[in-house]
N, C-alpha and C positions, 0 to 999 in steps of 0.2 A: 504493500500500500504506500503510495506517495502522499505525504502529508499535505503538501501544497495544493494538490488537486482535491484531496478530501476537504481541506479547510475551505476552499473557495465554494464548493457546493454546499457544505454543511452550514457555513456561516449564513448563507442566504435563507436556508430552511429554518435554522434556529432563531435568527433574528426576527422573522415574521411571527413565529410561534411565541417567542418571549414577549414581544411587543403587545400581544393581546392577553398576556397573563394577568395583568392588573388593569382594570378599567376605572376611569375617574368616577367616583361615587361619593356620597356623603360619608364621612366629613371630608370636604374638599381640601381642608388644611393638610390632611395626611395623604389622600390618594391622588391628588393632582400632581404633586412632586414625584410620587412613586411612578405613576404612569409616564411622566416625562423622562425619568431616569432610565426606564426600561426601553425607551426609544433612542437612547444614546447610540450613535453609530460607532460603537467601540470595537476593539479588536476581537472580542469574544473568543480569545485564545484558550482560556481554561475549559469552557464547555467543549470546544473542538478537540482538545487533548483528551478529555474524558471520553467523549463519544468514539474517537478513533481508537483509543486503547480498548474500550469495550468491544468494538467490532473486531479488532485484530486478535483478540483473545476469545472470540466466539459469539458475541452478542451482535447480531446483524441488524437488529431493529433499532433505529434512532429513537423511536417512541419509548422503548423500554429504558434507555439511558437518559432520556430527556429530563425527568424529574431531578436527578442528581446533577446534570449539566446546568439546569436552571438554578439549582441551589448554589452551585459554585459561582455562577455569574452574578447572582444576586448578592452573595457575600462579598464578592470583589467590588461591586458597585457600592455596597454599604460602606466599605472601607474608603472608597474614593470620595464619597460625599463628605465624610468626616475629615479626610486628609485635605480636601480642598478648603475646608474651614480653617484648619490649622496652618495651611500654607498660604492662605489668602489668595488662592488662584481663582480667576474670574472666568476662565474658559476650560472646557473639557470636551474633547473631540469636536471642536469647532462650535460648540453650543455653550450658553451661559451655564455656569455651575449652579447648583440648587440654591446656595446661599446668595449668589449674585442675582438670580432671577426672582427669588422670593426674599428670604432673610435667614438669619442663622437659626432661629427657632424652627422654621420649616425644615431646614436641612438636618438638624439634630434629630427631630422626630421622625422624618422620613427615613433617615439612616437606621434608626432603631427599629422601625417597622419593617424595613426591608430585610434586616437580619432575621427577625422572627418569621417572616413569610418564607425566607429561604429554607429554614428548618422544617416548615410545614410541608414543603415539596417532598421531603424524605418519607412522608407518610405513605407514599406510593409503594414503598418497599416493605410495609408491615406484613404483607403476605409471606415474606421470606424472613422470618425472625432472625436467623443467623446473619444474613446480609445487613438487615436494618440495625441490629445491635453492634455491627462492626462499623458501618458507615457513620452513625451519629457521633460516637466519641472521637472517631478519626477526624471528622470535620471540625468538631468543637475544639479539640486540642490544636488543630491547625490555626483556628482563629485566635487562640491564646498566643500562639507563636507569632502571628502577624502583629498582634498588639505589642508584644515584647519588642519586635523589630522596629515598630513605629516609635516606641518609647526610647530605644537606643538612638534612633535617628534624631529625635527631638533633643536628646541629651547632647548629641554631638555638636549641636548648634552653639552650645555654651561652653564647650571644651576647646582649649587651644590645641591640644595634642590628640590626634586620633590616627591610629595606624591603618594601613591598608587591610591588614588581617581583621581588625575590628570592624571595618566597613564590610568586608565579605561575610562576616558572621551576621551582621545586621541585615544585609541583603538576603541571605539564606532564609532568615525568618520572615522578613517583611514582604519579599517579592517571590522568592523561589518556593516557599512552603505551599502556597495555594496551587501553583503549577504542579508541584510534585504530588500533592494529595489528589488533585484532579486525575492525574494519570493512574495513581494507585487505586482510587475508587473505580475508575473505568475497568481496570484489570479484574477487580473483584466482581463487578457487575457482569463482566464478560465470562466469568467462570474460571479465571486464572488462579494459580496456586498462590499461597501466601508468600512464599519466597520469591516468586516472580513479581508479585505486587511490590514487595520490598525493594527489589532490584530496579524496577521502573521508578520507584520513588527516588532512589539514589541518582539515577540518570537525570531525572528532571530537577532535582535539587541543584545539581551542578549546571544543568542547562539554564535554569532560572537565574542563576548568578550571572551567566553570560548575557541573558536577556536584559538584566538591569544595567550591566556595564554598557551594553549596546544602547540602552535608553539614555544613559548618562552622556554617551558620546553624541547621540543624536541631538541632545539639548544644545550642543556646541556646533554641530556640523550640518544640521538640517535647517528648516525654516518653519515659521509659525503656520503658514498655509499647509505645508506638507504634514506637520505633526498634529495639526488641529488643536493646538493649545499655545498659550503665550510662552515665549522662550526668554531666557535671561534672568528669570526670577531666582533661580538657584545661585547664579553668579552674584546678584545684588545682595542676597542674604548671606553670602559666604557659606552656602550649604556644602557640606563635605561629601560631594560626589566622588566617584572613583577618579575621574580626571583631575579634580581639585587636589585630592590626596596624593595622587601619583606625581602631579606637577610639583607639589610642595616637596616631595621626596627627591625629585630629579633636577629641578631647576636650580641654577646658581642664585645666590641672594639677590643680585641686581635684577635678574629676570623675574624672580618671584615678586619683587616690589612692583615691577611693571604689571604683572598679572593682577595684583591687588588693585592697582590704579585703574587698569582697564575694566575691572569688575565693578567699579563704582556705579551707583544708580544713575548719576547724571550722564556718564559716558555710555552705559548700556542703553539708556533711554534715547540718546541721540544717534548712536552708531551701531547698536545691537551687539551681537556676540562676535562680530568679525575681528576686532582687534585682539581679543583673547584667542580666537581660533588661529590667527596668523602667528601669534607669539608661540603657541604650543606646537604648531607645525614647524616653526623654525628650529625648535629644539627636539624635533622628532618624538614628541610625547605620544602622539597618536600612533606612530609606528611601533613604539615600544609597548604600548598597551595591546596592539594587535598581535605582537609576538607572544605576550602573556596569554592572550585568548587562544592562540594556536596550541600552546602547551596544555591549557585547560581542556581544549577540544580532544586532545589525545587521550586524556583520562576518561572522558565521556565515551569515546569510541571503544575503549577497553571494556567498560561496563556494558555497553550495548552488545558487544560480542559474546557476553555470557547469557543473553536472553535467548529464548527459543528462536531458531533460525527464521521461521516464517514471520516473526514480529520485528526483526532487526531493521528492515528497510523503513518501516514507519518511523522509528526513533532516530534513525540517521537522517532521513529527510526532514523530520521535525527540527532537529538541531540545525540543519542547513537553513531552513526557513527562518528560524529565529535569528540566526547569526547574520543573515543577509537582508533582513527587513529594512524598510526605509522610514517607517513611522510606527 
């Protein structure tokens, strides 16, 4: 199975089905923002990973994996609603964030409601008590890890010293965990063995780290139109993304001072991210990060090689898709 092909077809099917999952109804204070969020033209990568994993391990019906896929996408969006408040971001996928379109009270409540509704989706598996009793704690523990990752990320903003290793641990929790649990849940829904599900989880934890590193890079190398969100906010806040931490580690002092100057709100507002981008390119920072990504890729390929032969193409093409995405 080629993931890119699967993803293109599945995303269209899933997006339409999810958009109709919640209809605006009283109380509008809650359900209008929820309906709006489920119509975000997001990547919907987590449900696609779940459905593809379920299919390659034996579950051919998208309808059977949909409740869990919807659960993962709802949880992901619940975290984004609250992240956007904390980060004061005004755009998400080219649309106003919930707190920007309504207000913070609407956003907090709709995030809470979306998390609860996500867990309600799992009721579809109550007919299989073993699967249900496995999926529910698996997903709840993943949400705790996501919150821990977000807490670390927030703490980093007030710390002068943060290592690249600390960043990678944070990303594993905040970003990679939901990707990994999506794949693991898909394997279990598809009828895969527990050790196979664990191996897929490890593959996707590492893949998820690369996903976030790529996202950090795109913040500097892409455009607002392509990414569907405002760029430069991480620079202005001095957010400790991987390029930021790697640049601090690699740049000589005078170049680092330039980096900080180019990251000022006034300069980013007038010139965007181009000055920072040019500086990092001149010191080969992007090239060095790409070299590190290649080494990480080798570790993932080794793990994929331990999966059942008929499933390996899916995860190899999934890795390629994530590493070469543009937004």
